[in-house]
N, CA, C and O atoms as a Tripos MOL2 file, in Angstrom:
@<TRIPOS>MOLECULE
protein
  256   255    64     0     0
PROTEIN
NO_CHARGES

@<TRIPOS>ATOM
      1 N         119.1570  101.7840  105.0230 N.3       1 MET1
      2 CA        118.0180  102.0150  105.8820 C.3       1 MET1
      3 C         116.8020  101.2930  105.3010 C.2       1 MET1
      4 O         116.6440  101.1860  104.0850 O.2       1 MET1
      5 N         115.9700  100.8110  106.1800 N.am      2 SER2
      6 CA        114.7730  100.1100  105.7370 C.3       2 SER2
      7 C         113.6430  100.3690  106.7140 C.2       2 SER2
      8 O         113.8370  100.9210  107.7970 O.2       2 SER2
      9 N         112.4660   99.9550  106.3020 N.am      3 THR3
     10 CA        111.2790  100.0810  107.1570 C.3       3 THR3
     11 C         110.9030   98.6940  107.6530 C.2       3 THR3
     12 O         111.4340   97.6960  107.1660 O.2       3 THR3
     13 N         109.9930   98.6230  108.6160 N.am      4 PRO4
     14 CA        109.5660   97.3060  109.0900 C.3       4 PRO4
     15 C         108.6860   96.5580  108.0810 C.2       4 PRO4
     16 O         108.2500   95.4410  108.3600 O.2       4 PRO4
     17 N         108.4230   97.1510  106.9270 N.am      5 TYR5
     18 CA        107.5650   96.5270  105.9210 C.3       5 TYR5
     19 C         108.4180   95.9160  104.8160 C.2       5 TYR5
     20 O         109.3230   96.5650  104.2930 O.2       5 TYR5
     21 N         108.1300   94.6820  104.4680 N.am      6 ALA6
     22 CA        108.9330   93.9460  103.5040 C.3       6 ALA6
     23 C         108.6650   94.3770  102.0590 C.2       6 ALA6
     24 O         109.5550   94.3140  101.2120 O.2       6 ALA6
     25 N         107.4440   94.8110  101.7870 N.am      7 THR7
     26 CA        107.0960   95.1650  100.4070 C.3       7 THR7
     27 C         106.4590   96.5520  100.3480 C.2       7 THR7
     28 O         106.0050   97.0920  101.3570 O.2       7 THR7
     29 N         106.4380   97.1070   99.1490 N.am      8 GLN8
     30 CA        105.7830   98.3880   98.9230 C.3       8 GLN8
     31 C         104.2960   98.2960   99.2350 C.2       8 GLN8
     32 O         103.7050   99.2360   99.7650 O.2       8 GLN8
     33 N         103.6990   97.1610   98.9050 N.am      9 HIS9
     34 CA        102.2730   96.9630   99.1710 C.3       9 HIS9
     35 C         101.9810   97.0240  100.6700 C.2       9 HIS9
     36 O         100.9940   97.6310  101.0860 O.2       9 HIS9
     37 N         102.8350   96.4000  101.4810 N.am     10 GLU10
     38 CA        102.6550   96.4440  102.9350 C.3      10 GLU10
     39 C         102.7850   97.8740  103.4580 C.2      10 GLU10
     40 O         102.0310   98.2900  104.3380 O.2      10 GLU10
     41 N         103.7430   98.6220  102.9150 N.am     11 LEU11
     42 CA        103.9310  100.0150  103.3130 C.3      11 LEU11
     43 C         102.6950  100.8390  102.9690 C.2      11 LEU11
     44 O         102.2050  101.6030  103.8010 O.2      11 LEU11
     45 N         102.1900  100.6860  101.7440 N.am     12 GLU12
     46 CA        101.0020  101.4270  101.3260 C.3      12 GLU12
     47 C          99.7780  101.0320  102.1530 C.2      12 GLU12
     48 O          98.9480  101.8850  102.4670 O.2      12 GLU12
     49 N          99.6590   99.7700  102.5040 N.am     13 THR13
     50 CA         98.5480   99.3140  103.3360 C.3      13 THR13
     51 C          98.6060   99.9770  104.7110 C.2      13 THR13
     52 O          97.5770  100.3910  105.2460 O.2      13 THR13
     53 N          99.8050  100.0800  105.2830 N.am     14 ALA14
     54 CA         99.9610  100.7350  106.5860 C.3      14 ALA14
     55 C          99.6380  102.2190  106.4820 C.2      14 ALA14
     56 O          99.0120  102.7720  107.3860 O.2      14 ALA14
     57 N         100.0480  102.8770  105.4030 N.am     15 TRP15
     58 CA         99.7520  104.2970  105.1800 C.3      15 TRP15
     59 C          98.2430  104.4950  105.0420 C.2      15 TRP15
     60 O          97.6750  105.4130  105.6350 O.2      15 TRP15
     61 N          97.5960  103.6310  104.2570 N.am     16 ASP16
     62 CA         96.1380  103.7120  104.0900 C.3      16 ASP16
     63 C          95.4320  103.5430  105.4390 C.2      16 ASP16
     64 O          94.4900  104.2720  105.7490 O.2      16 ASP16
     65 N          95.8920  102.5870  106.2260 N.am     17 GLN17
     66 CA         95.2820  102.3370  107.5290 C.3      17 GLN17
     67 C          95.4280  103.5540  108.4370 C.2      17 GLN17
     68 O          94.4870  103.9210  109.1410 O.2      17 GLN17
     69 N          96.6000  104.1790  108.4230 N.am     18 LEU18
     70 CA         96.8160  105.3750  109.2370 C.3      18 LEU18
     71 C          95.8680  106.4970  108.8070 C.2      18 LEU18
     72 O          95.2510  107.1440  109.6540 O.2      18 LEU18
     73 N          95.7490  106.7280  107.5090 N.am     19 LEU19
     74 CA         94.8300  107.7570  107.0120 C.3      19 LEU19
     75 C          93.3910  107.4550  107.4270 C.2      19 LEU19
     76 O          92.6650  108.3400  107.8800 O.2      19 LEU19
     77 N          92.9910  106.1950  107.2650 N.am     20 ASP20
     78 CA         91.6110  105.8100  107.5520 C.3      20 ASP20
     79 C          91.2840  105.8700  109.0400 C.2      20 ASP20
     80 O          90.1320  106.0890  109.4140 O.2      20 ASP20
     81 N          92.2940  105.6750  109.8920 N.am     21 GLU21
     82 CA         92.0730  105.7680  111.3420 C.3      21 GLU21
     83 C          92.1320  107.2160  111.8390 C.2      21 GLU21
     84 O          91.5740  107.5390  112.8870 O.2      21 GLU21
     85 N          92.8060  108.0820  111.0850 N.am     22 THR22
     86 CA         93.0050  109.4710  111.5010 C.3      22 THR22
     87 C          91.8660  110.3760  111.0610 C.2      22 THR22
     88 O          91.4730  111.2830  111.7940 O.2      22 THR22
     89 N          91.3360  110.1370  109.8720 N.am     23 TYR23
     90 CA         90.3140  111.0110  109.2970 C.3      23 TYR23
     91 C          88.9860  110.2730  109.1540 C.2      23 TYR23
     92 O          88.9720  109.0530  108.9890 O.2      23 TYR23
     93 N          87.8700  111.0000  109.2170 N.am     24 PRO24
     94 CA         86.5660  110.3400  109.1180 C.3      24 PRO24
     95 C          86.2360  109.9040  107.6880 C.2      24 PRO24
     96 O          86.7490  110.4560  106.7150 O.2      24 PRO24
     97 N          85.3770  108.9140  107.5970 N.am     25 CYS25
     98 CA         84.8690  108.4680  106.2980 C.3      25 CYS25
     99 C          83.9270  109.5330  105.7490 C.2      25 CYS25
    100 O          83.3860  110.3510  106.4920 O.2      25 CYS25
    101 N          83.7460  109.5030  104.4390 N.am     26 PHE26
    102 CA         82.8190  110.4160  103.7860 C.3      26 PHE26
    103 C          81.6260  109.5940  103.3210 C.2      26 PHE26
    104 O          81.7710  108.6160  102.5880 O.2      26 PHE26
    105 N          80.4530  110.0080  103.7590 N.am     27 TYR27
    106 CA         79.2110  109.3020  103.4100 C.3      27 TYR27
    107 C          78.4480  110.1270  102.3790 C.2      27 TYR27
    108 O          78.2340  111.3250  102.5620 O.2      27 TYR27
    109 N          78.0430  109.4750  101.2990 N.am     28 LEU28
    110 CA         77.2530  110.1270  100.2650 C.3      28 LEU28
    111 C          76.1930  109.1320   99.8080 C.2      28 LEU28
    112 O          76.5000  108.0870   99.2350 O.2      28 LEU28
    113 N          74.9410  109.4830  100.0770 N.am     29 ALA29
    114 CA         73.8140  108.5650   99.8070 C.3      29 ALA29
    115 C          74.0950  107.2590  100.5410 C.2      29 ALA29
    116 O          74.2750  107.2640  101.7590 O.2      29 ALA29
    117 N          74.1350  106.1550   99.8270 N.am     30 SER30
    118 CA         74.3890  104.8720  100.4890 C.3      30 SER30
    119 C          75.8330  104.4050  100.3150 C.2      30 SER30
    120 O          76.1530  103.2450  100.5730 O.2      30 SER30
    121 N          76.6970  105.3110   99.8780 N.am     31 SER31
    122 CA         78.1110  104.9680   99.6630 C.3      31 SER31
    123 C          78.9720  105.5020  100.7980 C.2      31 SER31
    124 O          78.6910  106.5520  101.3740 O.2      31 SER31
    125 N          80.0230  104.7580  101.1050 N.am     32 VAL32
    126 CA         81.0040  105.1680  102.0990 C.3      32 VAL32
    127 C          82.3570  105.2010  101.4170 C.2      32 VAL32
    128 O          82.7610  104.2360  100.7690 O.2      32 VAL32
    129 N          83.0660  106.3350  101.5670 N.am     33 PHE33
    130 CA         84.3800  106.4950  100.9610 C.3      33 PHE33
    131 C          85.4170  106.6670  102.0560 C.2      33 PHE33
    132 O          85.2750  107.5090  102.9430 O.2      33 PHE33
    133 N          86.4560  105.8590  101.9800 N.am     34 MET34
    134 CA         87.5260  105.9070  102.9600 C.3      34 MET34
    135 C          88.4750  107.0570  102.6210 C.2      34 MET34
    136 O          88.7060  107.3410  101.4460 O.2      34 MET34
    137 N          89.0280  107.7200  103.6430 N.am     35 PRO35
    138 CA         89.9440  108.8320  103.3960 C.3      35 PRO35
    139 C          91.1160  108.4590  102.4800 C.2      35 PRO35
    140 O          91.5050  109.2490  101.6190 O.2      35 PRO35
    141 N          91.6680  107.2770  102.6600 N.am     36 SER36
    142 CA         92.7920  106.8670  101.8100 C.3      36 SER36
    143 C          92.3620  106.7510  100.3470 C.2      36 SER36
    144 O          93.1170  107.1270   99.4510 O.2      36 SER36
    145 N          91.1620  106.2350  100.0980 N.am     37 GLN37
    146 CA         90.6540  106.1230   98.7270 C.3      37 GLN37
    147 C          90.4580  107.5010   98.1090 C.2      37 GLN37
    148 O          90.8000  107.7320   96.9500 O.2      37 GLN37
    149 N          89.9040  108.4050   98.8980 N.am     38 ILE38
    150 CA         89.6430  109.7600   98.4040 C.3      38 ILE38
    151 C          90.9480  110.4370   98.0120 C.2      38 ILE38
    152 O          91.0700  110.9740   96.9110 O.2      38 ILE38
    153 N          91.9250  110.4100   98.9190 N.am     39 LEU39
    154 CA         93.1930  111.0840   98.6460 C.3      39 LEU39
    155 C          93.9210  110.4440   97.4740 C.2      39 LEU39
    156 O          94.4310  111.1520   96.6050 O.2      39 LEU39
    157 N          93.9790  109.1220   97.4370 N.am     40 LYS40
    158 CA         94.6880  108.4180   96.3630 C.3      40 LYS40
    159 C          94.0640  108.7010   95.0000 C.2      40 LYS40
    160 O          94.7720  108.8270   94.0010 O.2      40 LYS40
    161 N          92.7450  108.7990   94.9650 N.am     41 THR41
    162 CA         92.0410  109.0110   93.6970 C.3      41 THR41
    163 C          92.0500  110.4730   93.2610 C.2      41 THR41
    164 O          92.3180  110.7730   92.0970 O.2      41 THR41
    165 N          91.7580  111.3800   94.1890 N.am     42 LEU42
    166 CA         91.6000  112.7900   93.8190 C.3      42 LEU42
    167 C          92.9040  113.5890   93.8190 C.2      42 LEU42
    168 O          93.0200  114.5840   93.1030 O.2      42 LEU42
    169 N          93.8840  113.1590   94.6160 N.am     43 ASP43
    170 CA         95.1570  113.8830   94.6640 C.3      43 ASP43
    171 C          96.3040  112.8870   94.8490 C.2      43 ASP43
    172 O          96.9020  112.8160   95.9230 O.2      43 ASP43
    173 N          96.6080  112.1190   93.8000 N.am     44 PRO44
    174 CA         97.6360  111.0820   93.9230 C.3      44 PRO44
    175 C          99.0220  111.6350   94.2500 C.2      44 PRO44
    176 O          99.8310  110.9390   94.8650 O.2      44 PRO44
    177 N          99.3050  112.8610   93.8530 N.am     45 ILE45
    178 CA        100.6000  113.4520   94.1800 C.3      45 ILE45
    179 C         100.7110  113.6640   95.6890 C.2      45 ILE45
    180 O         101.7250  113.3100   96.2900 O.2      45 ILE45
    181 N          99.6910  114.2300   96.2950 N.am     46 MET46
    182 CA         99.7070  114.4340   97.7450 C.3      46 MET46
    183 C          99.7310  113.0920   98.4840 C.2      46 MET46
    184 O         100.4040  112.9540   99.5050 O.2      46 MET46
    185 N          98.9990  112.1130   97.9680 N.am     47 TYR47
    186 CA         99.0150  110.7810   98.5660 C.3      47 TYR47
    187 C         100.4380  110.2340   98.5860 C.2      47 TYR47
    188 O         100.9050  109.7400   99.6130 O.2      47 TYR47
    189 N         101.1270  110.3240   97.4460 N.am     48 ASN48
    190 CA        102.4880  109.7950   97.3520 C.3      48 ASN48
    191 C         103.4780  110.5960   98.1950 C.2      48 ASN48
    192 O         104.3960  110.0150   98.7750 O.2      48 ASN48
    193 N         103.3110  111.9110   98.2740 N.am     49 GLU49
    194 CA        104.1760  112.7230   99.1370 C.3      49 GLU49
    195 C         103.9870  112.3210  100.5980 C.2      49 GLU49
    196 O         104.9610  112.2050  101.3410 O.2      49 GLU49
    197 N         102.7480  112.1090  101.0080 N.am     50 GLY50
    198 CA        102.4750  111.6620  102.3640 C.3      50 GLY50
    199 C         103.0660  110.2860  102.6280 C.2      50 GLY50
    200 O         103.5930  110.0250  103.7090 O.2      50 GLY50
    201 N         102.9760  109.4120  101.6370 N.am     51 LEU51
    202 CA        103.5400  108.0660  101.7600 C.3      51 LEU51
    203 C         105.0530  108.1390  101.9540 C.2      51 LEU51
    204 O         105.6100  107.4220  102.7850 O.2      51 LEU51
    205 N         105.7100  108.9970  101.1930 N.am     52 LEU52
    206 CA        107.1610  109.1590  101.3350 C.3      52 LEU52
    207 C         107.5300  109.7140  102.7080 C.2      52 LEU52
    208 O         108.4990  109.2680  103.3230 O.2      52 LEU52
    209 N         106.7590  110.6850  103.1850 N.am     53 ASP53
    210 CA        106.9900  111.2270  104.5330 C.3      53 ASP53
    211 C         106.7850  110.1460  105.5910 C.2      53 ASP53
    212 O         107.5570  110.0540  106.5460 O.2      53 ASP53
    213 N         105.7560  109.3380  105.4230 N.am     54 PHE54
    214 CA        105.4670  108.2350  106.3390 C.3      54 PHE54
    215 C         106.6470  107.2560  106.3580 C.2      54 PHE54
    216 O         107.0900  106.8260  107.4230 O.2      54 PHE54
    217 N         107.1420  106.9150  105.1830 N.am     55 GLU55
    218 CA        108.2740  105.9920  105.0760 C.3      55 GLU55
    219 C         109.5320  106.5830  105.7120 C.2      55 GLU55
    220 O         110.2580  105.8850  106.4190 O.2      55 GLU55
    221 N         109.7900  107.8610  105.4630 N.am     56 ASP56
    222 CA        110.9480  108.5230  106.0770 C.3      56 ASP56
    223 C         110.8550  108.4940  107.5940 C.2      56 ASP56
    224 O         111.8490  108.2420  108.2750 O.2      56 ASP56
    225 N         109.6660  108.7500  108.1260 N.am     57 GLY57
    226 CA        109.4720  108.7140  109.5740 C.3      57 GLY57
    227 C         109.7340  107.3300  110.1470 C.2      57 GLY57
    228 O         110.3150  107.1950  111.2240 O.2      57 GLY57
    229 N         109.3060  106.3120  109.4280 N.am     58 LEU58
    230 CA        109.5560  104.9350  109.8710 C.3      58 LEU58
    231 C         111.0470  104.6250  109.8880 C.2      58 LEU58
    232 O         111.5480  103.9890  110.8160 O.2      58 LEU58
    233 N         111.7550  105.0810  108.8520 N.am     59 MET59
    234 CA        113.1940  104.8190  108.7740 C.3      59 MET59
    235 C         113.9320  105.5350  109.9050 C.2      59 MET59
    236 O         114.8830  104.9850  110.4610 O.2      59 MET59
    237 N         113.5140  106.7410  110.2510 N.am     60 LYS60
    238 CA        114.1390  107.4690  111.3560 C.3      60 LYS60
    239 C         113.9170  106.7410  112.6760 C.2      60 LYS60
    240 O         114.8130  106.6730  113.5180 O.2      60 LYS60
    241 N         112.7060  106.1930  112.8480 N.am     61 MET61
    242 CA        112.4070  105.4590  114.0720 C.3      61 MET61
    243 C         113.2570  104.1910  114.1680 C.2      61 MET61
    244 O         113.6830  103.8110  115.2590 O.2      61 MET61
    245 N         113.5050  103.5350  113.0310 N.am     62 GLU62
    246 CA        114.3200  102.3250  113.0160 C.3      62 GLU62
    247 C         115.7690  102.6470  113.3880 C.2      62 GLU62
    248 O         116.4480  101.8300  114.0100 O.2      62 GLU62
    249 N         116.2410  103.8390  113.0060 N.am     63 ASP63
    250 CA        117.6290  104.2200  113.2830 C.3      63 ASP63
    251 C         117.8650  104.5550  114.7560 C.2      63 ASP63
    252 O         119.0000  104.4940  115.2280 O.2      63 ASP63
    253 N         116.8230  104.9010  115.4740 N.am     64 GLU64
    254 CA        116.9750  105.3210  116.8720 C.3      64 GLU64
    255 C         117.1420  104.1620  117.8100 C.2      64 GLU64
    256 O         117.2800  104.3590  119.0170 O.2      64 GLU64
@<TRIPOS>BOND
     1     1     2 1
     2     2     3 1
     3     3     4 2
     4     3     5 am
     5     5     6 1
     6     6     7 1
     7     7     8 2
     8     7     9 am
     9     9    10 1
    10    10    11 1
    11    11    12 2
    12    11    13 am
    13    13    14 1
    14    14    15 1
    15    15    16 2
    16    15    17 am
    17    17    18 1
    18    18    19 1
    19    19    20 2
    20    19    21 am
    21    21    22 1
    22    22    23 1
    23    23    24 2
    24    23    25 am
    25    25    26 1
    26    26    27 1
    27    27    28 2
    28    27    29 am
    29    29    30 1
    30    30    31 1
    31    31    32 2
    32    31    33 am
    33    33    34 1
    34    34    35 1
    35    35    36 2
    36    35    37 am
    37    37    38 1
    38    38    39 1
    39    39    40 2
    40    39    41 am
    41    41    42 1
    42    42    43 1
    43    43    44 2
    44    43    45 am
    45    45    46 1
    46    46    47 1
    47    47    48 2
    48    47    49 am
    49    49    50 1
    50    50    51 1
    51    51    52 2
    52    51    53 am
    53    53    54 1
    54    54    55 1
    55    55    56 2
    56    55    57 am
    57    57    58 1
    58    58    59 1
    59    59    60 2
    60    59    61 am
    61    61    62 1
    62    62    63 1
    63    63    64 2
    64    63    65 am
    65    65    66 1
    66    66    67 1
    67    67    68 2
    68    67    69 am
    69    69    70 1
    70    70    71 1
    71    71    72 2
    72    71    73 am
    73    73    74 1
    74    74    75 1
    75    75    76 2
    76    75    77 am
    77    77    78 1
    78    78    79 1
    79    79    80 2
    80    79    81 am
    81    81    82 1
    82    82    83 1
    83    83    84 2
    84    83    85 am
    85    85    86 1
    86    86    87 1
    87    87    88 2
    88    87    89 am
    89    89    90 1
    90    90    91 1
    91    91    92 2
    92    91    93 am
    93    93    94 1
    94    94    95 1
    95    95    96 2
    96    95    97 am
    97    97    98 1
    98    98    99 1
    99    99   100 2
   100    99   101 am
   101   101   102 1
   102   102   103 1
   103   103   104 2
   104   103   105 am
   105   105   106 1
   106   106   107 1
   107   107   108 2
   108   107   109 am
   109   109   110 1
   110   110   111 1
   111   111   112 2
   112   111   113 am
   113   113   114 1
   114   114   115 1
   115   115   116 2
   116   115   117 am
   117   117   118 1
   118   118   119 1
   119   119   120 2
   120   119   121 am
   121   121   122 1
   122   122   123 1
   123   123   124 2
   124   123   125 am
   125   125   126 1
   126   126   127 1
   127   127   128 2
   128   127   129 am
   129   129   130 1
   130   130   131 1
   131   131   132 2
   132   131   133 am
   133   133   134 1
   134   134   135 1
   135   135   136 2
   136   135   137 am
   137   137   138 1
   138   138   139 1
   139   139   140 2
   140   139   141 am
   141   141   142 1
   142   142   143 1
   143   143   144 2
   144   143   145 am
   145   145   146 1
   146   146   147 1
   147   147   148 2
   148   147   149 am
   149   149   150 1
   150   150   151 1
   151   151   152 2
   152   151   153 am
   153   153   154 1
   154   154   155 1
   155   155   156 2
   156   155   157 am
   157   157   158 1
   158   158   159 1
   159   159   160 2
   160   159   161 am
   161   161   162 1
   162   162   163 1
   163   163   164 2
   164   163   165 am
   165   165   166 1
   166   166   167 1
   167   167   168 2
   168   167   169 am
   169   169   170 1
   170   170   171 1
   171   171   172 2
   172   171   173 am
   173   173   174 1
   174   174   175 1
   175   175   176 2
   176   175   177 am
   177   177   178 1
   178   178   179 1
   179   179   180 2
   180   179   181 am
   181   181   182 1
   182   182   183 1
   183   183   184 2
   184   183   185 am
   185   185   186 1
   186   186   187 1
   187   187   188 2
   188   187   189 am
   189   189   190 1
   190   190   191 1
   191   191   192 2
   192   191   193 am
   193   193   194 1
   194   194   195 1
   195   195   196 2
   196   195   197 am
   197   197   198 1
   198   198   199 1
   199   199   200 2
   200   199   201 am
   201   201   202 1
   202   202   203 1
   203   203   204 2
   204   203   205 am
   205   205   206 1
   206   206   207 1
   207   207   208 2
   208   207   209 am
   209   209   210 1
   210   210   211 1
   211   211   212 2
   212   211   213 am
   213   213   214 1
   214   214   215 1
   215   215   216 2
   216   215   217 am
   217   217   218 1
   218   218   219 1
   219   219   220 2
   220   219   221 am
   221   221   222 1
   222   222   223 1
   223   223   224 2
   224   223   225 am
   225   225   226 1
   226   226   227 1
   227   227   228 2
   228   227   229 am
   229   229   230 1
   230   230   231 1
   231   231   232 2
   232   231   233 am
   233   233   234 1
   234   234   235 1
   235   235   236 2
   236   235   237 am
   237   237   238 1
   238   238   239 1
   239   239   240 2
   240   239   241 am
   241   241   242 1
   242   242   243 1
   243   243   244 2
   244   243   245 am
   245   245   246 1
   246   246   247 1
   247   247   248 2
   248   247   249 am
   249   249   250 1
   250   250   251 1
   251   251   252 2
   252   251   253 am
   253   253   254 1
   254   254   255 1
   255   255   256 2
@<TRIPOS>SUBSTRUCTURE
     1 MET1         2 RESIDUE 1 A MET
     2 SER2         6 RESIDUE 1 A SER
     3 THR3        10 RESIDUE 1 A THR
     4 PRO4        14 RESIDUE 1 A PRO
     5 TYR5        18 RESIDUE 1 A TYR
     6 ALA6        22 RESIDUE 1 A ALA
     7 THR7        26 RESIDUE 1 A THR
     8 GLN8        30 RESIDUE 1 A GLN
     9 HIS9        34 RESIDUE 1 A HIS
    10 GLU10       38 RESIDUE 1 A GLU
    11 LEU11       42 RESIDUE 1 A LEU
    12 GLU12       46 RESIDUE 1 A GLU
    13 THR13       50 RESIDUE 1 A THR
    14 ALA14       54 RESIDUE 1 A ALA
    15 TRP15       58 RESIDUE 1 A TRP
    16 ASP16       62 RESIDUE 1 A ASP
    17 GLN17       66 RESIDUE 1 A GLN
    18 LEU18       70 RESIDUE 1 A LEU
    19 LEU19       74 RESIDUE 1 A LEU
    20 ASP20       78 RESIDUE 1 A ASP
    21 GLU21       82 RESIDUE 1 A GLU
    22 THR22       86 RESIDUE 1 A THR
    23 TYR23       90 RESIDUE 1 A TYR
    24 PRO24       94 RESIDUE 1 A PRO
    25 CYS25       98 RESIDUE 1 A CYS
    26 PHE26      102 RESIDUE 1 A PHE
    27 TYR27      106 RESIDUE 1 A TYR
    28 LEU28      110 RESIDUE 1 A LEU
    29 ALA29      114 RESIDUE 1 A ALA
    30 SER30      118 RESIDUE 1 A SER
    31 SER31      122 RESIDUE 1 A SER
    32 VAL32      126 RESIDUE 1 A VAL
    33 PHE33      130 RESIDUE 1 A PHE
    34 MET34      134 RESIDUE 1 A MET
    35 PRO35      138 RESIDUE 1 A PRO
    36 SER36      142 RESIDUE 1 A SER
    37 GLN37      146 RESIDUE 1 A GLN
    38 ILE38      150 RESIDUE 1 A ILE
    39 LEU39      154 RESIDUE 1 A LEU
    40 LYS40      158 RESIDUE 1 A LYS
    41 THR41      162 RESIDUE 1 A THR
    42 LEU42      166 RESIDUE 1 A LEU
    43 ASP43      170 RESIDUE 1 A ASP
    44 PRO44      174 RESIDUE 1 A PRO
    45 ILE45      178 RESIDUE 1 A ILE
    46 MET46      182 RESIDUE 1 A MET
    47 TYR47      186 RESIDUE 1 A TYR
    48 ASN48      190 RESIDUE 1 A ASN
    49 GLU49      194 RESIDUE 1 A GLU
    50 GLY50      198 RESIDUE 1 A GLY
    51 LEU51      202 RESIDUE 1 A LEU
    52 LEU52      206 RESIDUE 1 A LEU
    53 ASP53      210 RESIDUE 1 A ASP
    54 PHE54      214 RESIDUE 1 A PHE
    55 GLU55      218 RESIDUE 1 A GLU
    56 ASP56      222 RESIDUE 1 A ASP
    57 GLY57      226 RESIDUE 1 A GLY
    58 LEU58      230 RESIDUE 1 A LEU
    59 MET59      234 RESIDUE 1 A MET
    60 LYS60      238 RESIDUE 1 A LYS
    61 MET61      242 RESIDUE 1 A MET
    62 GLU62      246 RESIDUE 1 A GLU
    63 ASP63      250 RESIDUE 1 A ASP
    64 GLU64      254 RESIDUE 1 A GLU
């Protein structure tokens, strides 16, 4: 089984894009923090679990 992404980097980029499109940015003073950056930095375990779930979902879609 495989995903439509050729590399791990492409998969992570797609996961980051999904997070950033789904959740709002966080603004603090003149800084803007993307949801994917926040999750990856503050809770890398949850980020990776979500990435694995995302990948599993892609593989299921490819099998159908």
